[in-house]
N, C-alpha and C positions, 0 to 999 in steps of 0.2 A: 504494500500500500504506500502511496506517496504521502508527502507531508500534507498536501491539501486534503487527502482522504482522512488523515489523522485529525486535522483541524475540524472537518465536518463531523467526524465521529465524536470528537470532544465536545462540540457544540450540542449535539444530540444527547450525549452522555450527561452533560451538565443539566440539560432540561429534564432528563429522566431522574437524575439525582435530586433535583428540586422537587419533583413530584413525589419521590419516595421519602424525602425528608422535608415535609412542609414546615412552614413557619417563616418568620421575618428574618431576612438576611441583611447584614449591614451593607452589602454591595448591591442589592437588588438583583434583577434578572440578568443584567449585563455582567455584573460581577460573578454571578453564579455560572453563567455559560463560559466565562473566561477561566474560572476554576475548573470547569469541565474539560476544557482543552488541556490544561496542565495535568489534570487527573488522568486523562487518556494517555498522555505521554508517560507519566509516572507509572500508571497501572500496567501499561505494556512493557515498560522497562523492568519492573519488578517481576512480572510474569515470566519474561524471557530469562532474566538473570538468576533469580532465586527459586522460582517454582518449577524450573526446567520444562516450561511449556512455551516453546517459541510461538510468537504471534503469527497467525496465518497472513498470507498475502491477500486474502479475500476480505472484502468489506463486510460481508454478512456472516462471518464466522462467530459462533456463539461465545467461544473463549475470548475472542478479541473484544466483544461487547461487554462481557462480564468483567474483564480487566479494566476497561475504560470506565465503566459505571462504578466499579469498586474503588478505583483511584479517585474518581470524582467525589464519591461519598466521603471517603477519608479526608480529602482536602477540605470539603465543605464543613465537616464536623470540626476540624482543626481551626478553620477560619472563623466559625461561630464561637468557638471557645476563646480564641484570642481577641477577636474584634467585636463580638456581639455585645449588645447592651442588655444587661441582666435585669434592668428595671422595666422593660416592656413586657 
């Protein structure tokens, strides 16, 4: 998959992570989708590096999507913990 494919996958993964983890985000929808792009890259790297599951070159591979969404969820949780407003 090309870089543009990973960016598109990350945007979609960020939107899916937002649906799976509802609530108010400090960065809003745009911040969440950018976190999704970073999460897709990080999730793919972790999957290939430490889980011994190389990411497929196909866009519609389930493991690729799971890694991207998982990375997005982890980054979104970290982002909320670090920058979220606990009074809301």
